[in-house]
Structures are given as structure tokens and as C-alpha cells.
LUMDREN-693667 format. One line per 5 residues: number of its first residue (from 1); their letters; for each residue x, z, y of C-alpha. Coordinates in nm, 4 decimals. Example, Ala and Ser with C-alpha at 12.3 -4.5 7.8 and 13.67 -1.06 7.14 Angstrom:
<recs>
1 = as = 1.2300 0.7800 -0.4500 | 1.3670 0.7140 -0.1060
</recs>
This chain:
<recs>
1 = xxxxx = 0.0222 -0.0156 0.0155 | 0.1076 -0.1196 0.3583 | 0.1394 0.1074 0.6379 | -0.1600 0.0571 0.8831 | -0.0923 -0.0268 1.2711
6 = xxxxx = -0.2559 0.3383 1.3640 | -0.0661 0.5981 1.0720 | 0.2653 0.3682 1.1631 | 0.5543 0.6217 1.2185 | 0.6562 0.7324 1.5650
11 = xxxxx = 1.0148 0.8343 1.4510 | 1.2700 0.5631 1.4228 | 1.4148 0.6965 1.0706 | 1.0361 0.7492 0.9548 | 0.9501 0.4402 1.0320
16 = xxxxx = 1.2351 0.2876 0.8259 | 1.1455 0.5415 0.5437 | 0.7860 0.3830 0.5526 | 0.8740 0.0142 0.5810 | 1.1481 0.0827 0.2102
21 = xxxxx = 0.8416 0.2275 0.0497 | 0.6393 -0.0725 0.1098 | 0.9690 -0.3088 -0.0215 | 1.0107 -0.0889 -0.3103 | 0.6749 -0.0526 -0.4537
26 = xxxxx = 0.4804 -0.2789 -0.7035 | 0.4412 -0.5509 -0.7841 | 0.7691 -0.7215 -0.6714 | 0.9515 -0.4184 -0.5743 | 1.3094 -0.4927 -0.3966
31 = xxxxx = 1.5770 -0.4189 -0.6076 | 1.9683 -0.5154 -0.6779 | 2.1367 -0.6641 -0.9681 | 2.4467 -0.4535 -1.0702 | 2.6003 -0.7022 -1.3030
36 = xxxxx = 2.7878 -0.9122 -1.1242 | 2.9195 -0.5879 -0.9097 | 3.0247 -0.4437 -1.2343 | 3.2004 -0.7401 -1.3300 | 3.4532 -0.7111 -1.0293
41 = xxxxx = 3.4832 -0.3358 -1.1106 | 3.5483 -0.2767 -1.4930 | 3.3571 -0.0361 -1.7170 | 3.5017 0.2910 -1.5922 | 3.3157 0.3224 -1.2603
46 = xxxxx = 2.9806 0.4231 -1.4024 | 2.7979 0.2221 -1.2379 | 2.4887 0.1420 -1.4593 | 2.4177 -0.2502 -1.5174 | 2.1277 -0.4732 -1.4538
51 = xxxxx = 1.9118 -0.4806 -1.2103 | 1.7594 -0.1265 -1.0391 | 1.5784 -0.0694 -0.8373 | 1.6929 0.0599 -0.5008 | 1.5818 0.4122 -0.4545
56 = xxxxx = 1.7217 0.4906 -0.7856 | 2.0693 0.2913 -0.6443 | 2.0811 0.5648 -0.3445 | 1.9730 0.8233 -0.5957 | 2.2766 0.7353 -0.7971
61 = xxxxx = 2.5474 0.6925 -0.4815 | 2.4150 1.0216 -0.4161 | 2.4983 1.1943 -0.7109 | 2.8332 1.0358 -0.7672 | 2.9883 1.1150 -0.4096
66 = xxxxx = 3.3182 1.0843 -0.5540 | 3.3038 0.6765 -0.6781 | 3.4594 0.5446 -0.4089 | 3.5400 0.2671 -0.5482 | 3.1699 0.1436 -0.6437
71 = xxxxx = 3.0404 0.3083 -0.3185 | 3.2601 0.0096 -0.1344 | 3.2000 -0.2513 -0.3564 | 2.7770 -0.1726 -0.3539 | 2.7798 -0.1631 -0.0021
76 = xxxxx = 2.9501 -0.5025 0.0239 | 2.6948 -0.6341 -0.1431 | 2.4325 -0.4833 0.1398 | 2.5993 -0.5275 0.3987 | 2.6510 -0.8874 0.2863
81 = xxxxx = 2.2482 -0.9511 0.1871 | 2.1618 -0.7346 0.5182 | 2.3377 -1.0506 0.7327 | 2.2429 -1.3398 0.5535 | 1.9247 -1.2457 0.3706
86 = xxxxx = 1.7006 -1.1597 0.5899 | 1.5236 -0.8326 0.7597 | 1.3701 -0.6726 0.4277 | 1.7692 -0.6371 0.3406 | 1.8365 -0.5037 0.6902
91 = xxxxx = 1.6149 -0.1689 0.6088 | 1.7041 -0.1428 0.2798 | 2.0977 -0.0837 0.4106 | 1.9485 0.1550 0.6395 | 1.7382 0.3111 0.3726
96 = xxxxx = 2.0169 0.3409 0.1615 | 2.2098 0.5307 0.4267 | 1.9198 0.7999 0.5312 | 2.0407 1.0806 0.3949 | 2.3223 1.0751 0.6295
101 = xxxxx = 2.1254 0.9171 0.9270 | 1.9622 1.2524 0.8493 | 2.2072 1.4814 0.8533 | 2.3924 1.3826 1.1507 | 2.0287 1.3679 1.3341
106 = xxxxx = 2.0096 1.6774 1.2161 | 2.3054 1.8164 1.3361 | 2.2926 1.6117 1.6674 | 1.9506 1.7328 1.8063 | 2.0647 2.1184 1.7849
111 = xxxxx = 2.0794 2.2128 2.1621 | 1.8987 1.8444 2.2650 | 1.7147 1.8808 2.5610 | 1.6028 1.5466 2.5325 | 1.3182 1.3609 2.3322
116 = xxxxx = 1.4234 1.3671 1.9751 | 1.2751 1.0111 1.9117 | 1.4840 0.8710 2.1604 | 1.8094 1.0471 1.9818 | 1.7146 0.9071 1.6355
121 = xxxxx = 1.6712 0.5371 1.7859 | 2.0413 0.5754 1.9164 | 2.1590 0.6640 1.5854 | 2.0216 0.3622 1.4169 | 2.1039 0.1644 1.6733
126 = xxxxx = 2.4570 0.2446 1.5649 | 2.3888 0.1678 1.2601 | 2.2348 -0.1106 1.3193 | 2.5147 -0.3216 1.5393 | 2.8148 -0.1843 1.2979
131 = xxxxx = 2.5929 -0.3663 0.9998 | 2.5279 -0.6875 1.1997 | 2.8275 -0.7525 1.3132 | 3.1302 -0.4989 1.3658 | 3.2052 -0.3530 0.9965
136 = xxxxx = 3.4942 -0.5990 0.8740 | 3.4164 -0.6266 0.4975 | 3.7602 -0.7049 0.4020 | 3.8635 -0.3219 0.5403 | 3.8327 -0.0625 0.2824
141 = xxxxx = 3.5022 0.1642 0.3405 | 3.2527 -0.0050 0.4885 | 3.0315 0.2615 0.4312 | 3.2110 0.5168 0.6260 | 3.2558 0.2842 0.8891
146 = xxxxx = 2.8630 0.2285 0.9780 | 2.8172 0.5940 0.9636 | 3.0573 0.6565 1.2353 | 2.9555 0.3975 1.4116 | 2.5706 0.5634 1.3811
151 = xxxxx = 2.7119 0.9124 1.4712 | 2.9332 0.7836 1.7728 | 2.5978 0.6059 1.9128 | 2.4309 0.9670 1.8703 | 2.7094 1.1792 1.9975
156 = xxxxx = 2.7492 0.9249 2.3298 | 2.3794 0.9312 2.4322 | 2.4606 1.3354 2.3909 | 2.7383 1.2929 2.6382 | 2.5531 1.0663 2.8843
161 = xxxxx = 2.2391 1.2697 2.8864 | 2.2813 1.4482 3.2172 | 2.5264 1.2316 3.3659 | 2.4851 1.1359 3.7061 | 2.4246 0.7855 3.7443
166 = xxxxx = 2.5499 0.4911 3.9725 | 2.3099 0.1736 4.0917 | 2.4528 -0.1104 4.0108 | 2.4185 -0.2095 4.3891 | 2.6818 0.0326 4.4824
171 = xxxxx = 2.9697 -0.0005 4.2804 | 3.1093 -0.2321 4.5722 | 3.1151 0.1132 4.7579 | 3.3503 0.2934 4.4793 | 3.6652 0.4197 4.5276
176 = xxxxx = 3.9337 0.4139 4.2930 | 4.0641 0.0966 4.0762 | 3.7877 -0.1721 4.0081 | 3.8721 -0.4557 3.7704 | 3.9688 -0.7886 3.9550
181 = xxxxx = 3.7161 -1.0201 4.1009 | 3.9684 -1.3365 4.0034 | 3.9550 -1.3884 3.6741 | 4.2725 -1.3373 3.5704 | 4.3451 -1.2421 3.2041
186 = xxxxx = 3.9843 -1.2691 3.1130 | 3.9846 -1.3944 2.7713 | 3.6945 -1.6229 2.7342 | 3.8934 -1.7976 3.0122 | 4.2391 -1.7888 2.8202
191 = xxxxx = 4.0249 -1.9766 2.5325 | 3.8730 -2.2093 2.7553 | 4.2502 -2.2746 2.8748 | 4.3792 -2.3243 2.5128 | 4.1047 -2.5737 2.4345
196 = xxxxx = 4.1951 -2.7800 2.6667 | 4.5595 -2.7279 2.6186 | 4.4800 -2.8622 2.2786 | 4.6510 -2.5123 2.1178 | 4.2655 -2.4174 2.0025
201 = xxxxx = 4.0299 -2.7544 1.8901 | 3.7106 -2.7484 2.0164 | 3.4985 -2.6853 1.7188 | 3.6650 -2.3402 1.6997 | 3.6223 -2.2299 2.0712
206 = xxxxx = 3.2998 -2.0765 1.9887 | 3.3725 -1.9731 1.6103 | 3.6852 -1.7875 1.7910 | 3.5093 -1.6089 2.0563 | 3.2006 -1.4858 1.8622
211 = xxxxx = 3.4392 -1.3237 1.6337 | 3.7202 -1.2169 1.8347 | 3.5679 -1.1398 2.1464 | 3.2519 -1.0848 2.0635 | 3.3107 -0.8575 1.7493
216 = xxxxx = 3.0611 -1.0846 1.5292 | 3.0279 -1.0278 1.1858 | 3.2152 -1.3519 1.0220 | 3.0116 -1.3803 0.7419 | 2.6883 -1.5523 0.8798
221 = xxxxx = 2.9171 -1.7449 1.1362 | 3.0882 -1.9526 0.8434 | 2.7622 -1.9509 0.6450 | 2.6478 -2.1560 0.9900 | 2.9615 -2.3877 0.9702
226 = xxxxx = 2.9103 -2.4621 0.5910 | 3.2438 -2.3081 0.5183 | 3.4061 -2.0030 0.3014 | 3.4173 -1.6395 0.4842 | 3.8568 -1.6603 0.3834
231 = xxxxx = 3.8495 -1.9954 0.4794 | 3.7473 -1.8921 0.8279 | 3.9099 -1.5746 0.8563 | 4.2512 -1.7514 0.7958 | 4.1151 -2.0245 1.0613
236 = xxxxx = 4.0803 -1.7316 1.2642 | 4.4245 -1.5426 1.2271 | 4.6005 -1.8906 1.3006 | 4.4609 -1.9153 1.6173 | 4.6234 -1.5954 1.6631
241 = xxxxx = 4.9281 -1.7098 1.6057 | 4.8918 -2.0090 1.8157 | 4.7149 -1.7930 2.1596 | 5.0190 -1.5374 2.1114 | 5.2758 -1.8701 2.0891
246 = xxxxx = 5.1350 -1.9912 2.3725 | 5.0821 -1.6473 2.5956 | 5.4266 -1.5724 2.5049 | 5.5359 -1.8857 2.6347 | 5.3416 -1.8792 2.9588
251 = xxxxx = 5.1742 -2.1773 2.8464 | 4.7971 -2.0383 2.9342 | 4.8918 -1.8677 3.2865 | 5.1741 -2.1291 3.4243 | 5.1775 -2.5161 3.4571
256 = xxxxx = 5.2525 -2.7126 3.1779 | 5.4831 -3.0275 3.1610 | 5.3282 -3.3252 3.0335 | 5.5686 -3.3248 2.7730 | 5.4231 -3.0096 2.6796
261 = xxxxx = 5.0941 -3.1045 2.6771 | 5.2067 -3.4362 2.4335 | 5.3339 -3.2031 2.1949 | 4.9826 -2.9910 2.1821 | 4.7782 -3.3119 2.1807
266 = xxxxx = 4.9634 -3.4098 1.8545 | 4.9605 -3.0712 1.7104 | 4.6160 -3.0934 1.7171 | 4.5828 -3.4278 1.6165 | 4.7848 -3.3099 1.2967
271 = xxxxx = 4.5809 -3.0462 1.2652 | 4.2318 -3.2392 1.2741 | 4.4042 -3.5070 0.9715 | 4.4646 -3.1877 0.7576 | 4.1200 -3.0364 0.7958
276 = xxxxx = 3.9844 -3.4063 0.7343 | 4.1657 -3.4552 0.4483 | 4.0381 -3.1055 0.3185 | 3.7328 -3.1475 0.4134 | 3.7165 -3.4966 0.1888
281 = xxxxx = 3.8486 -3.2683 -0.1195 | 3.6055 -2.9574 -0.0644 | 3.2683 -3.1628 0.0011 | 3.0991 -3.0846 -0.3155 | 3.1400 -2.6818 -0.2324
286 = xxxxx = 3.0984 -2.6925 0.1168 | 2.7662 -2.8813 0.0150 | 2.6829 -2.6199 -0.2216 | 2.7524 -2.3272 0.0875 | 2.5897 -2.4724 0.3081
291 = xxxx = 2.2584 -2.4844 0.0923 | 2.3075 -2.1969 -0.0054 | 2.2793 -2.0610 0.3375 | 2.0166 -2.2634 0.5240
</recs>
């Protein structure tokens, strides 16, 4: 039975619990096949195999707090699904973390003079922001990173509470150091300059900005481009190196000679030829990834 508009909870955390109950009830409960994950881990982790209901998976994780490797693998899968497979998995990820989120809310509510629902909403927002974009699945302990983001968001709201805010109109009159008005050193402008010089290929500009400057999750970007996550990650890392070398040589902040521009254009052309050749050999696999992401 689904919750009606009249009995929907006021608390954001309670609302997640209600939505999760709807998603995991018969006749078609949301569940997860653990066999592929068990295959990654081996047989000595204790992670059950087969298709498991998500409430049961949450209980298993609670009952095995020291199963760090299994927890990391499970949470990487949950985060991937939340990023690629739609809102139901976003709700599922929040619900599986709910015991920790409730614990943080209880601690942060102590001494809090504001609306408890506001604090709950901030905790949830911090978790969702990390879930959507911030947590890097290539790093260990993704669940811990999600929980830290949730705690930090709630804690920062408490810190801000009661602080005197300054209207934007008054910022021009603030004394002390301020960001220069001229765009010296703005990362997005440096990337644009790198594109103009051929240091960064035009097709890589927005993905690079999204990943490096926007701190967006790499998985949806790779799916949108039709490339493997590791391929895009390596591409971004190579751009990091080229931009760092260009900055060290003064190319992005000073006038470049025609000879340097010619060399950069030639290097860009070589990269395009290499990428085109790789694309021809990998086209069937890339098509499968694109169809899966559509």
C-alpha cells in the first residue's frame, strides 16, 4: 500500500522510510542480486548469495559491522545504481544508510533550537549530494564518505545557526581581502584557454570541467559519452598532466609563439587519430555501453 498525500510524513527521513517501504513491498519488491558481488569477493566474506530483499541486506550490513570489504563492494554497487538506474535506487541507498543518518540526527538535534525537520533535511541533502556526485568509487570506504558528508552538512547548519548573514548588496562594502574582479587564474578560463591552444580537445572540455571543477560523479558522464569509466578516468588524468605542464611552461598565462601553437595543434591531431583508431576497434563494445545507458 502506498502512502497518500494526506499521510505523507513531514520529516524528510520519515518520508524516505515510507517510500522505501513502498518500494520493497509485494508483489514486486526492489531487490539486489548479490551473486556478482560475491564473485568479486570470494567465499570467505559471509555475504549471502542470490537475490536479496533490500531490508534484509540492510540488516545483514548492520549485523556485520566489521565486514569492511563486503560493505565497500555492496555500497559501490548501490551508488552506481543510484547514479545510473533512477530514483528508486536513490531512495534505496538513503534507506540502507538510515540507521546512521538517524543516529547523526539524534546527536545533532541535541541543543538545536531550530526546526528539527530543517536539520534532518540538511543531513539528507549532504548525503544525496555526495551520493550523486561527490563520492569517488575508485577510493576505499564509499559508505564512510557518504556518512561523513551527511554529518558535515548537519553540523555546518548548526554552526551557521545564529550567525549574522550579510546581504549580497553589501558585499561591495566589505573591508579586507576579496576575490579579484578580473578573471586571473579562474580554472574554467584556464581550461578554455587550454582548449583554444589544443592542449585539451574540444570534445573533452565539458566532461573535464564536470569531473574536475564541478566534482560531478564520473559514472553518468562516462555513460552519456558511451565510454568505460576507466577510459574516461585515464583521459581526465592525461588532461591533468597536460594542463599542469602547460601551466609550468607559462602557456596558459602568457603569449604563445606561432611555433608552440603549431606543435600543440600537431599533438592534438595525433590524439584525434589515436582516439579514432581506438574507437573503430572498440565500436561494438561502445555501442553496448550506450544502449545500456539509454
